[in-house]
NUDRENVO-379811 format. One record per atom (N, C-alpha, C, O): residue in three letters; residue number from 1; x, y, z; chain. Coordinates in Angstrom, 3 decimals, decimal comma. Atoms other than C-alpha are relative to their C-alpha. Example, Ala and Ser with C-alpha at 12.3 -4.5 7.8 and 13.67 -1.06 7.14 Angstrom:
# residues 2
{'ALA' 1 {0,890 -1,190 0,000} 'A'} {'ALA' 1 {12,300 -4,500 7,800} 'A'} {'ALA' 1 {0,900 1,200 0,000} 'A'} {'ALA' 1 {1,936 1,181 0,665} 'A'} {'SER' 2 {-0,820 -1,190 -0,060} 'A'} {'SER' 2 {13,670 -1,060 7,140} 'A'} {'SER' 2 {-0,770 1,090 0,730} 'A'} {'SER' 2 {-0,261 2,198 0,899} 'A'} 
This chain:
# residues 115
{'MET' 1 {1,342 0,293 -0,401} 'A'} {'MET' 1 {151,284 11,223 -357,943} 'A'} {'MET' 1 {0,048 -0,872 1,248} 'A'} {'MET' 1 {0,655 -1,943 1,244} 'A'} {'SER' 2 {-0,011 0,773 -1,240} 'A'} {'SER' 2 {150,706 10,040 -354,396} 'A'} {'SER' 2 {-1,319 -0,722 0,160} 'A'} {'SER' 2 {-2,379 -0,273 -0,277} 'A'} {'ILE' 3 {1,198 0,804 -0,251} 'A'} {'ILE' 3 {148,308 7,397 -353,349} 'A'} {'ILE' 3 {-0,517 0,387 1,377} 'A'} {'ILE' 3 {0,226 0,309 2,355} 'A'} {'ALA' 4 {0,591 -0,430 -1,275} 'A'} {'ALA' 4 {145,980 8,617 -350,605} 'A'} {'ALA' 4 {-0,431 -1,238 0,777} 'A'} {'ALA' 4 {-1,103 -2,124 0,248} 'A'} {'GLN' 5 {0,410 1,099 -0,877} 'A'} {'GLN' 5 {145,535 6,243 -347,707} 'A'} {'GLN' 5 {-1,385 0,334 0,563} 'A'} {'GLN' 5 {-1,677 1,494 0,855} 'A'} {'PRO' 6 {1,323 -0,275 -0,561} 'A'} {'PRO' 6 {142,003 5,862 -346,438} 'A'} {'PRO' 6 {0,146 0,415 1,473} 'A'} {'PRO' 6 {0,847 -0,244 2,241} 'A'} {'GLN' 7 {-0,051 -0,489 -1,379} 'A'} {'GLN' 7 {141,537 7,852 -343,204} 'A'} {'GLN' 7 {-1,052 -0,732 0,829} 'A'} {'GLN' 7 {-2,194 -0,908 0,406} 'A'} {'THR' 8 {0,932 0,659 -0,904} 'A'} {'THR' 8 {139,968 6,046 -340,291} 'A'} {'THR' 8 {-0,304 0,948 1,145} 'A'} {'THR' 8 {0,184 2,078 1,168} 'A'} {'LYS' 9 {0,391 -0,828 -1,132} 'A'} {'LYS' 9 {138,492 7,380 -337,095} 'A'} {'LYS' 9 {1,218 0,352 0,859} 'A'} {'LYS' 9 {1,256 1,441 1,431} 'A'} {'PHE' 10 {-1,155 -0,206 -0,859} 'A'} {'PHE' 10 {141,843 7,068 -335,270} 'A'} {'PHE' 10 {1,253 0,371 -0,775} 'A'} {'PHE' 10 {2,347 0,265 -0,222} 'A'} {'GLY' 11 {-1,164 -0,430 0,758} 'A'} {'GLY' 11 {144,161 8,286 -338,018} 'A'} {'GLY' 11 {0,349 -0,983 -1,101} 'A'} {'GLY' 11 {-0,400 -1,919 -1,377} 'A'} {'ASN' 12 {-0,462 0,802 1,111} 'A'} {'ASN' 12 {146,089 6,720 -340,839} 'A'} {'ASN' 12 {0,281 -1,418 0,486} 'A'} {'ASN' 12 {0,982 -1,608 1,479} 'A'} {'SER' 13 {-0,150 1,393 -0,445} 'A'} {'SER' 13 {145,976 2,919 -340,603} 'A'} {'SER' 13 {1,443 -0,475 -0,124} 'A'} {'SER' 13 {1,886 -1,283 0,692} 'A'} {'VAL' 14 {-1,408 0,377 0,139} 'A'} {'VAL' 14 {149,576 2,547 -341,865} 'A'} {'VAL' 14 {0,811 0,609 1,140} 'A'} {'VAL' 14 {1,673 -0,054 1,716} 'A'} {'ALA' 15 {-0,699 -0,656 -1,095} 'A'} {'ALA' 15 {150,812 5,061 -339,311} 'A'} {'ALA' 15 {-0,345 -0,673 1,327} 'A'} {'ALA' 15 {0,512 -0,795 2,203} 'A'} {'ASP' 16 {0,405 0,697 -1,225} 'A'} {'ASP' 16 {148,817 3,257 -336,607} 'A'} {'ASP' 16 {0,758 -1,308 0,164} 'A'} {'ASP' 16 {1,078 -1,698 1,287} 'A'} {'MET' 17 {-0,716 1,267 -0,093} 'A'} {'MET' 17 {150,583 -0,003 -337,452} 'A'} {'MET' 17 {1,401 0,205 0,551} 'A'} {'MET' 17 {1,923 -0,673 1,237} 'A'} {'PHE' 18 {-1,351 -0,261 -0,468} 'A'} {'PHE' 18 {153,955 1,604 -336,718} 'A'} {'PHE' 18 {0,030 0,836 1,280} 'A'} {'PHE' 18 {1,102 1,238 1,732} 'A'} {'GLY' 19 {0,067 -0,726 -1,263} 'A'} {'GLY' 19 {152,771 3,424 -333,602} 'A'} {'GLY' 19 {0,161 1,486 -0,122} 'A'} {'GLY' 19 {0,487 2,146 0,864} 'A'} {'ILE' 20 {-0,118 -1,443 0,194} 'A'} {'ILE' 20 {152,834 6,907 -335,090} 'A'} {'ILE' 20 {-1,348 0,630 0,309} 'A'} {'ILE' 20 {-2,374 0,223 -0,237} 'A'} {'VAL' 21 {1,243 -0,641 -0,413} 'A'} {'VAL' 21 {150,251 9,169 -333,494} 'A'} {'VAL' 21 {0,077 1,468 -0,385} 'A'} {'VAL' 21 {1,064 2,147 -0,100} 'A'} {'SER' 22 {0,025 -1,408 0,395} 'A'} {'SER' 22 {149,263 12,521 -334,918} 'A'} {'SER' 22 {-0,462 0,852 1,182} 'A'} {'SER' 22 {-1,155 0,348 2,066} 'A'} {'PRO' 23 {0,422 -0,882 -1,097} 'A'} {'PRO' 23 {148,748 15,524 -332,610} 'A'} {'PRO' 23 {-1,526 0,115 0,103} 'A'} {'PRO' 23 {-2,064 0,267 1,200} 'A'} {'GLU' 24 {1,463 -0,083 -0,033} 'A'} {'GLU' 24 {145,069 15,650 -333,609} 'A'} {'GLU' 24 {-0,583 -1,209 0,730} 'A'} {'GLU' 24 {-1,505 -1,079 1,536} 'A'} {'ASP' 25 {0,479 1,209 -0,674} 'A'} {'ASP' 25 {144,566 12,043 -332,503} 'A'} {'ASP' 25 {0,270 0,083 1,503} 'A'} {'ASP' 25 {-0,585 -0,252 2,323} 'A'} {'ARG' 26 {-0,360 -0,093 -1,416} 'A'} {'ARG' 26 {146,390 12,669 -329,245} 'A'} {'ARG' 26 {-0,932 0,972 0,737} 'A'} {'ARG' 26 {-1,383 0,675 1,844} 'A'} {'SER' 27 {0,881 -0,966 -0,655} 'A'} {'SER' 27 {144,288 15,754 -328,455} 'A'} {'SER' 27 {-1,418 -0,544 0,111} 'A'} {'SER' 27 {-2,093 -0,299 1,111} 'A'} {'ARG' 28 {1,337 0,602 -0,047} 'A'} {'ARG' 28 {141,073 13,879 -329,301} 'A'} {'ARG' 28 {-0,066 -1,066 1,099} 'A'} {'ARG' 28 {-1,074 -1,167 1,797} 'A'} {'TRP' 29 {-0,022 1,024 -1,051} 'A'} {'TRP' 29 {142,088 10,999 -326,993} 'A'} {'TRP' 29 {0,029 0,635 1,385} 'A'} {'TRP' 29 {-0,646 0,166 2,301} 'A'} {'GLN' 30 {-0,064 -0,672 -1,300} 'A'} {'GLN' 30 {142,978 13,392 -324,152} 'A'} {'GLN' 30 {-1,340 0,616 0,370} 'A'} {'GLN' 30 {-1,745 0,579 1,532} 'A'} {'ALA' 31 {1,321 -0,579 -0,270} 'A'} {'ALA' 31 {139,628 15,153 -324,497} 'A'} {'ALA' 31 {-0,986 -1,083 0,428} 'A'} {'ALA' 31 {-1,778 -0,882 1,349} 'A'} {'ALA' 32 {0,895 1,100 -0,370} 'A'} {'ALA' 32 {137,800 11,827 -324,368} 'A'} {'ALA' 32 {0,337 -0,524 1,390} 'A'} {'ALA' 32 {-0,554 -0,873 2,165} 'A'} {'HIS' 33 {-0,423 0,465 -1,328} 'A'} {'HIS' 33 {139,836 10,788 -321,345} 'A'} {'HIS' 33 {-0,477 0,957 1,094} 'A'} {'HIS' 33 {-0,925 0,511 2,150} 'A'} {'GLN' 34 {0,437 -0,973 -0,987} 'A'} {'GLN' 34 {139,013 14,029 -319,508} 'A'} {'GLN' 34 {-1,501 -0,072 0,228} 'A'} {'GLN' 34 {-1,970 0,159 1,343} 'A'} {'GLN' 35 {1,452 0,127 -0,161} 'A'} {'GLN' 35 {135,312 13,518 -320,150} 'A'} {'GLN' 35 {-0,355 -1,219 0,839} 'A'} {'GLN' 35 {-1,329 -1,201 1,592} 'A'} {'ARG' 36 {0,277 1,228 -0,765} 'A'} {'ARG' 36 {135,484 9,997 -318,679} 'A'} {'ARG' 36 {0,540 0,065 1,425} 'A'} {'ARG' 36 {0,121 -0,716 2,279} 'A'} {'ALA' 37 {-0,635 -0,080 -1,322} 'A'} {'ALA' 37 {137,589 11,069 -315,663} 'A'} {'ALA' 37 {-1,046 0,401 1,045} 'A'} {'ALA' 37 {-1,885 1,265 0,791} 'A'} {'PRO' 38 {0,968 -0,348 -1,032} 'A'} {'PRO' 38 {135,633 11,185 -312,409} 'A'} {'PRO' 38 {0,266 1,412 0,534} 'A'} {'PRO' 38 {1,416 1,836 0,654} 'A'} {'LYS' 39 {-0,106 -1,352 -0,527} 'A'} {'LYS' 39 {134,946 14,652 -311,036} 'A'} {'LYS' 39 {0,154 -0,086 1,523} 'A'} {'LYS' 39 {-0,681 -0,687 2,200} 'A'} {'VAL' 40 {-0,253 -0,002 -1,434} 'A'} {'VAL' 40 {136,417 15,166 -307,546} 'A'} {'VAL' 40 {0,020 1,450 0,465} 'A'} {'VAL' 40 {0,725 2,289 -0,096} 'A'} {'SER' 41 {0,059 -1,377 -0,472} 'A'} {'SER' 41 {135,598 18,269 -305,581} 'A'} {'SER' 41 {1,241 0,350 0,821} 'A'} {'SER' 41 {1,893 -0,522 1,396} 'A'} {'ALA' 42 {-1,162 -0,468 -0,760} 'A'} {'ALA' 42 {138,308 20,371 -303,961} 'A'} {'ALA' 42 {-0,213 -0,232 1,485} 'A'} {'ALA' 42 {0,739 -0,532 2,207} 'A'} {'PHE' 43 {0,306 0,240 -1,415} 'A'} {'PHE' 43 {136,556 20,035 -300,595} 'A'} {'PHE' 43 {0,309 -1,442 0,387} 'A'} {'PHE' 43 {0,904 -1,709 1,431} 'A'} {'LYS' 44 {-0,234 1,420 -0,277} 'A'} {'LYS' 44 {136,680 16,250 -300,794} 'A'} {'LYS' 44 {1,492 -0,312 0,009} 'A'} {'LYS' 44 {1,965 -1,058 0,867} 'A'} {'GLU' 45 {-1,446 0,216 0,037} 'A'} {'GLU' 45 {140,361 16,290 -301,771} 'A'} {'GLU' 45 {0,663 0,561 1,251} 'A'} {'GLU' 45 {1,531 -0,085 1,838} 'A'} {'GLY' 46 {-0,562 -0,619 -1,197} 'A'} {'GLY' 46 {141,179 18,678 -298,909} 'A'} {'GLY' 46 {-0,328 -0,784 1,246} 'A'} {'GLY' 46 {0,512 -0,934 2,133} 'A'} {'LEU' 47 {0,416 0,806 -1,154} 'A'} {'LEU' 47 {139,215 16,585 -296,436} 'A'} {'LEU' 47 {0,813 -1,286 0,082} 'A'} {'LEU' 47 {1,253 -1,674 1,164} 'A'} {'LYS' 48 {-0,812 1,220 0,012} 'A'} {'LYS' 48 {141,040 13,425 -297,491} 'A'} {'LYS' 48 {1,435 0,276 0,430} 'A'} {'LYS' 48 {2,014 -0,496 1,194} 'A'} {'ALA' 49 {-1,374 -0,354 -0,359} 'A'} {'ALA' 49 {144,423 15,150 -297,188} 'A'} {'ALA' 49 {0,096 0,320 1,487} 'A'} {'ALA' 49 {1,061 -0,070 2,145} 'A'} {'GLY' 50 {-0,005 -0,333 -1,425} 'A'} {'GLY' 50 {143,528 16,512 -293,744} 'A'} {'GLY' 50 {-0,112 -1,223 0,881} 'A'} {'GLY' 50 {0,599 -1,346 1,878} 'A'} {'ILE' 51 {0,166 1,233 -0,777} 'A'} {'ILE' 51 {142,364 13,157 -292,448} 'A'} {'ILE' 51 {1,262 -0,851 -0,095} 'A'} {'ILE' 51 {1,685 -1,453 0,892} 'A'} {'GLY' 52 {-1,237 0,764 0,161} 'A'} {'GLY' 52 {145,459 11,494 -293,886} 'A'} {'GLY' 52 {1,123 0,538 0,867} 'A'} {'GLY' 52 {1,875 -0,235 1,461} 'A'} {'SER' 53 {-1,062 -0,572 -0,827} 'A'} {'SER' 53 {147,766 13,931 -292,114} 'A'} {'SER' 53 {-0,288 -0,210 1,480} 'A'} {'SER' 53 {0,638 -0,420 2,263} 'A'} {'LEU' 54 {0,342 0,282 -1,403} 'A'} {'LEU' 54 {145,863 13,491 -288,834} 'A'} {'LEU' 54 {0,326 -1,441 0,370} 'A'} {'LEU' 54 {0,832 -1,700 1,462} 'A'} {'LEU' 55 {-0,312 1,407 -0,267} 'A'} {'LEU' 55 {146,220 9,714 -289,083} 'A'} {'LEU' 55 {1,503 -0,210 0,087} 'A'} {'LEU' 55 {1,974 -0,970 0,934} 'A'} {'GLU' 56 {-1,456 0,111 -0,039} 'A'} {'GLU' 56 {149,932 10,052 -289,816} 'A'} {'GLU' 56 {0,546 0,578 1,306} 'A'} {'GLU' 56 {1,450 -0,001 1,910} 'A'} {'PHE' 57 {-0,427 -0,616 -1,259} 'A'} {'PHE' 57 {150,359 12,387 -286,812} 'A'} {'PHE' 57 {-0,325 -0,919 1,176} 'A'} {'PHE' 57 {0,493 -1,084 2,081} 'A'} {'GLN' 58 {0,391 0,918 -1,076} 'A'} {'GLN' 58 {148,455 9,955 -284,571} 'A'} {'GLN' 58 {0,936 -1,206 0,041} 'A'} {'GLN' 58 {1,293 -1,674 1,122} 'A'} {'LYS' 59 {-0,929 1,130 0,062} 'A'} {'LYS' 59 {150,716 7,118 -285,742} 'A'} {'LYS' 59 {1,348 0,388 0,606} 'A'} {'LYS' 59 {1,935 -0,388 1,360} 'A'} {'GLU' 60 {-1,279 -0,448 -0,544} 'A'} {'GLU' 60 {153,831 9,145 -284,915} 'A'} {'GLU' 60 {-0,077 0,185 1,515} 'A'} {'GLU' 60 {0,881 -0,119 2,225} 'A'} {'VAL' 61 {0,174 -0,169 -1,448} 'A'} {'VAL' 61 {152,447 9,993 -281,455} 'A'} {'VAL' 61 {0,029 -1,360 0,691} 'A'} {'VAL' 61 {0,686 -1,521 1,720} 'A'} {'ARG' 62 {0,004 1,349 -0,587} 'A'} {'ARG' 62 {151,764 6,304 -280,739} 'A'} {'ARG' 62 {1,405 -0,592 0,016} 'A'} {'ARG' 62 {1,818 -1,196 1,006} 'A'} {'GLU' 63 {-1,361 0,539 0,061} 'A'} {'GLU' 63 {155,260 5,346 -281,875} 'A'} {'GLU' 63 {0,910 0,670 1,022} 'A'} {'GLU' 63 {1,738 0,004 1,643} 'A'} {'SER' 64 {-0,830 -0,684 -0,990} 'A'} {'SER' 64 {156,855 8,013 -279,680} 'A'} {'SER' 64 {-0,381 -0,420 1,419} 'A'} {'SER' 64 {0,488 -0,516 2,286} 'A'} {'GLN' 65 {0,417 0,494 -1,317} 'A'} {'GLN' 65 {154,776 6,849 -276,699} 'A'} {'GLN' 65 {0,584 -1,386 0,263} 'A'} {'GLN' 65 {1,040 -1,676 1,369} 'A'} {'MET' 66 {-0,580 1,341 -0,164} 'A'} {'MET' 66 {155,922 3,276 -277,288} 'A'} {'MET' 66 {1,506 0,091 0,232} 'A'} {'MET' 66 {2,051 -0,656 1,045} 'A'} {'ASP' 67 {-1,438 -0,189 -0,205} 'A'} {'ASP' 67 {159,539 4,455 -277,552} 'A'} {'ASP' 67 {0,287 0,459 1,426} 'A'} {'ASP' 67 {1,266 0,027 2,033} 'A'} {'ALA' 68 {-0,190 -0,482 -1,367} 'A'} {'ALA' 68 {159,154 6,282 -274,217} 'A'} {'ALA' 68 {-0,189 -1,129 1,010} 'A'} {'ALA' 68 {0,554 -1,224 1,986} 'A'} {'VAL' 69 {0,242 1,131 -0,905} 'A'} {'VAL' 69 {157,741 3,177 -272,533} 'A'} {'VAL' 69 {1,183 -0,964 -0,043} 'A'} {'VAL' 69 {1,647 -1,422 1,000} 'A'} {'ILE' 70 {-1,135 0,919 0,143} 'A'} {'ILE' 70 {160,538 0,990 -273,897} 'A'} {'ILE' 70 {1,240 0,581 0,658} 'A'} {'ILE' 70 {2,000 -0,144 1,301} 'A'} {'LYS' 71 {-1,156 -0,648 -0,628} 'A'} {'LYS' 71 {163,148 3,528 -272,766} 'A'} {'LYS' 71 {-0,103 -0,064 1,522} 'A'} {'LYS' 71 {0,894 -0,327 2,194} 'A'} {'SER' 72 {0,147 0,045 -1,457} 'A'} {'SER' 72 {161,721 3,652 -269,238} 'A'} {'SER' 72 {0,212 -1,425 0,523} 'A'} {'SER' 72 {0,778 -1,609 1,601} 'A'} {'ILE' 73 {-0,215 1,392 -0,409} 'A'} {'ILE' 73 {161,699 -0,170 -269,059} 'A'} {'ILE' 73 {1,493 -0,319 -0,040} 'A'} {'ILE' 73 {2,021 -0,939 0,883} 'A'} {'ASN' 74 {-1,443 0,240 0,104} 'A'} {'ASN' 74 {165,313 -0,309 -270,265} 'A'} {'ASN' 74 {0,764 0,699 1,108} 'A'} {'ASN' 74 {1,710 0,139 1,663} 'A'} {'ASP' 75 {-0,647 -0,725 -1,094} 'A'} {'ASP' 75 {166,316 2,355 -267,731} 'A'} {'ASP' 75 {-0,186 -0,733 1,330} 'A'} {'ASP' 75 {0,754 -0,848 2,117} 'A'} {'ALA' 76 {0,255 0,721 -1,247} 'A'} {'ALA' 76 {164,659 0,406 -264,907} 'A'} {'ALA' 76 {0,833 -1,282 0,067} 'A'} {'ALA' 76 {1,384 -1,615 1,117} 'A'} {'GLU' 77 {-0,813 1,226 0,016} 'A'} {'GLU' 77 {166,394 -2,820 -265,982} 'A'} {'GLU' 77 {1,480 0,326 0,200} 'A'} {'GLU' 77 {2,193 -0,435 0,854} 'A'} {'PHE' 78 {-1,390 -0,400 -0,186} 'A'} {'PHE' 78 {169,729 -0,985 -266,144} 'A'} {'PHE' 78 {0,269 0,330 1,462} 'A'} {'PHE' 78 {1,300 -0,062 2,009} 'A'} {'LYS' 79 {-0,181 -0,361 -1,404} 'A'} {'LYS' 79 {169,252 0,429 -262,641} 'A'} {'LYS' 79 {0,000 -1,234 0,898} 'A'} {'LYS' 79 {0,684 -1,261 1,921} 'A'} {'GLU' 80 {0,001 1,247 -0,772} 'A'} {'GLU' 80 {168,475 -3,083 -261,356} 'A'} {'GLU' 80 {1,287 -0,785 -0,222} 'A'} {'GLU' 80 {1,762 -1,461 0,690} 'A'} {'ALA' 81 {-1,166 0,817 0,341} 'A'} {'ALA' 81 {171,486 -4,605 -263,098} 'A'} {'ALA' 81 {1,310 0,606 0,488} 'A'} {'ALA' 81 {2,288 -0,123 0,658} 'A'} {'TYR' 82 {-1,244 -0,659 -0,386} 'A'} {'TYR' 82 {174,090 -2,031 -261,993} 'A'} {'TYR' 82 {-0,180 0,796 1,289} 'A'} {'TYR' 82 {-1,231 1,385 1,539} 'A'} {'ASP' 83 {-0,082 -0,900 -1,143} 'A'} {'ASP' 83 {175,053 -0,335 -258,751} 'A'} {'ASP' 83 {0,725 1,243 -0,484} 'A'} {'ASP' 83 {1,835 1,164 -1,010} 'A'} {'ILE' 84 {-0,578 -1,245 0,473} 'A'} {'ILE' 84 {175,721 3,298 -259,527} 'A'} {'ILE' 84 {0,530 0,776 1,203} 'A'} {'ILE' 84 {-0,194 1,048 2,160} 'A'} {'LYS' 85 {-0,629 -0,763 -1,066} 'A'} {'LYS' 85 {178,165 5,186 -257,334} 'A'} {'LYS' 85 {0,421 1,351 -0,567} 'A'} {'LYS' 85 {1,222 1,427 -1,498} 'A'} {'LYS' 86 {-0,284 -1,353 0,472} 'A'} {'LYS' 86 {178,312 8,956 -257,792} 'A'} {'LYS' 86 {1,014 0,642 0,943} 'A'} {'LYS' 86 {0,853 0,605 2,163} 'A'} {'THR' 87 {-1,030 -0,681 -0,777} 'A'} {'THR' 87 {181,392 10,864 -256,649} 'A'} {'THR' 87 {0,083 1,443 -0,487} 'A'} {'THR' 87 {0,250 1,704 -1,678} 'A'} {'ASP' 88 {-0,108 -1,421 0,336} 'A'} {'ASP' 88 {181,463 14,668 -256,518} 'A'} {'ASP' 88 {1,297 0,550 0,557} 'A'} {'ASP' 88 {1,702 0,208 1,668} 'A'} {'ARG' 89 {-1,173 -0,697 -0,500} 'A'} {'ARG' 89 {184,585 16,772 -256,239} 'A'} {'ARG' 89 {-0,025 1,416 -0,559} 'A'} {'ARG' 89 {-0,633 1,673 -1,599} 'A'} {'ILE' 90 {-0,016 -1,397 0,417} 'A'} {'ILE' 90 {185,224 20,476 -256,534} 'A'} {'ILE' 90 {1,378 0,305 -0,590} 'A'} {'ILE' 90 {2,411 0,026 0,019} 'A'} {'ASP' 91 {-1,235 -0,393 0,672} 'A'} {'ASP' 91 {187,822 21,746 -258,979} 'A'} {'ASP' 91 {0,568 1,218 0,726} 'A'} {'ASP' 91 {-0,118 2,233 0,853} 'A'} {'PRO' 92 {-0,557 -1,121 -0,766} 'A'} {'PRO' 92 {190,209 23,998 -257,002} 'A'} {'PRO' 92 {0,208 1,264 -0,834} 'A'} {'PRO' 92 {0,152 2,369 -0,294} 'A'} {'GLU' 93 {-0,259 -1,180 0,830} 'A'} {'GLU' 93 {190,912 26,304 -259,948} 'A'} {'GLU' 93 {-1,278 0,749 -0,351} 'A'} {'GLU' 93 {-1,353 1,968 -0,196} 'A'} {'SER' 94 {1,219 -0,669 0,460} 'A'} {'SER' 94 {187,408 26,986 -261,236} 'A'} {'SER' 94 {-1,107 0,004 1,056} 'A'} {'SER' 94 {-2,036 0,806 0,967} 'A'} {'GLY' 95 {1,038 0,092 -1,013} 'A'} {'GLY' 95 {185,348 26,024 -258,182} 'A'} {'GLY' 95 {-1,233 -0,754 -0,476} 'A'} {'GLY' 95 {-2,246 -0,787 0,223} 'A'} {'ALA' 96 {1,135 0,742 0,551} 'A'} {'ALA' 96 {183,055 23,918 -260,397} 'A'} {'ALA' 96 {-0,062 -1,388 0,608} 'A'} {'ALA' 96 {0,963 -1,973 0,959} 'A'} {'THR' 97 {0,204 1,350 -0,515} 'A'} {'THR' 97 {181,578 20,660 -259,152} 'A'} {'THR' 97 {0,139 -0,982 -1,156} 'A'} {'THR' 97 {-0,512 -0,829 -2,190} 'A'} {'ILE' 98 {-0,213 1,039 1,012} 'A'} {'ILE' 98 {182,768 17,646 -261,145} 'A'} {'ILE' 98 {-0,537 -1,300 0,559} 'A'} {'ILE' 98 {-0,119 -1,756 1,624} 'A'} {'SER' 99 {0,604 1,261 -0,439} 'A'} {'SER' 99 {180,695 14,493 -260,880} 'A'} {'SER' 99 {0,547 -1,135 -0,840} 'A'} {'SER' 99 {0,753 -0,994 -2,046} 'A'} {'SER' 100 {-0,404 1,197 0,728} 'A'} {'SER' 100 {181,878 11,036 -261,796} 'A'} {'SER' 100 {-0,883 -1,147 0,478} 'A'} {'SER' 100 {-1,302 -1,202 1,634} 'A'} {'PHE' 101 {0,876 1,128 -0,298} 'A'} {'PHE' 101 {179,853 7,845 -261,955} 'A'} {'PHE' 101 {0,763 -1,295 -0,228} 'A'} {'PHE' 101 {1,460 -1,453 -1,231} 'A'} {'ASP' 102 {-0,574 1,336 0,136} 'A'} {'ASP' 102 {181,051 4,299 -261,383} 'A'} {'ASP' 102 {-1,156 -0,989 -0,079} 'A'} {'ASP' 102 {-2,079 -0,961 0,735} 'A'} {'TYR' 103 {1,040 1,001 0,182} 'A'} {'TYR' 103 {178,928 1,445 -262,631} 'A'} {'TYR' 103 {0,598 -1,364 0,308} 'A'} {'TYR' 103 {1,551 -1,797 -0,340} 'A'} {'ALA' 104 {-0,465 1,337 -0,359} 'A'} {'ALA' 104 {179,418 -1,933 -260,964} 'A'} {'ALA' 104 {-1,158 -0,970 -0,223} 'A'} {'ALA' 104 {-2,280 -0,738 0,229} 'A'} {'ARG' 105 {1,035 0,999 0,309} 'A'} {'ARG' 105 {177,512 -4,961 -262,183} 'A'} {'ARG' 105 {-0,421 -0,687 1,285} 'A'} {'ARG' 105 {0,410 -1,122 2,082} 'A'} {'ASN' 106 {0,534 0,725 -1,157} 'A'} {'ASN' 106 {175,241 -6,461 -259,558} 'A'} {'ASN' 106 {0,264 -1,488 -0,179} 'A'} {'ASN' 106 {0,235 -2,015 -1,291} 'A'} {'GLU' 107 {-0,254 1,442 0,051} 'A'} {'GLU' 107 {176,010 -10,041 -258,691} 'A'} {'GLU' 107 {-1,271 -0,781 0,299} 'A'} {'GLU' 107 {-1,220 -1,937 0,721} 'A'} {'ARG' 108 {1,279 0,674 -0,255} 'A'} {'ARG' 108 {172,331 -10,858 -258,360} 'A'} {'ARG' 108 {-0,231 -1,086 -1,040} 'A'} {'ARG' 108 {0,339 -1,065 -2,131} 'A'} {'GLU' 109 {0,329 1,098 0,915} 'A'} {'GLU' 109 {170,936 -13,970 -259,952} 'A'} {'GLU' 109 {-0,896 0,542 -1,115} 'A'} {'GLU' 109 {-1,869 1,250 -0,857} 'A'} {'VAL' 110 {0,758 -0,476 1,146} 'A'} {'VAL' 110 {169,619 -13,290 -263,430} 'A'} {'VAL' 110 {-1,120 -0,980 -0,294} 'A'} {'VAL' 110 {-0,913 -2,193 -0,317} 'A'} {'ASP' 111 {1,155 0,829 0,328} 'A'} {'ASP' 111 {166,151 -14,557 -264,277} 'A'} {'ASP' 111 {0,054 -0,340 -1,477} 'A'} {'ASP' 111 {-0,198 0,510 -2,330} 'A'} {'ILE' 112 {-0,159 0,426 1,395} 'A'} {'ILE' 112 {166,696 -16,581 -267,448} 'A'} {'ILE' 112 {-1,368 -0,056 -0,700} 'A'} {'ILE' 112 {-1,449 0,138 -1,913} 'A'} {'GLU' 113 {1,326 0,063 0,598} 'A'} {'GLU' 113 {162,952 -16,960 -268,000} 'A'} {'GLU' 113 {-0,436 1,351 -0,573} 'A'} {'GLU' 113 {-1,242 1,414 -1,500} 'A'} {'HIS' 114 {0,371 -1,350 0,440} 'A'} {'HIS' 114 {162,688 -13,192 -268,449} 'A'} {'HIS' 114 {0,499 0,279 -1,428} 'A'} {'HIS' 114 {-0,155 1,001 -2,181} 'A'} {'PHE' 115 {-0,567 -0,257 1,316} 'A'} {'PHE' 115 {164,881 -13,214 -271,555} 'A'} {'PHE' 115 {-0,503 -1,023 -0,945} 'A'} {'PHE' 115 {-0,152 -1,000 -2,124} 'A'} 
């Protein structure tokens, strides 16, 4: 003879104390959760995703523009700091032009305030 436990709205109270959840309770909770969940239209989701990708693309464009500016500044500073001497010679076997570059540090006074 088994003793019947009183059933509550959320399942067996003894099972609830030990964290045991029946499939019926779980399905009832999921249904209640879906009813409370906010309804979002597909158009709104697509619009948000599109705007997000446009903002990400704009950020990448700005970063690449900044990288280009920094590279041009570094190139200009390098050209000021070094004398570049280019020497061309022709390879007698292949007839190809071979270029070589010599970089000599300028002995100009460095502006310490700039750094």
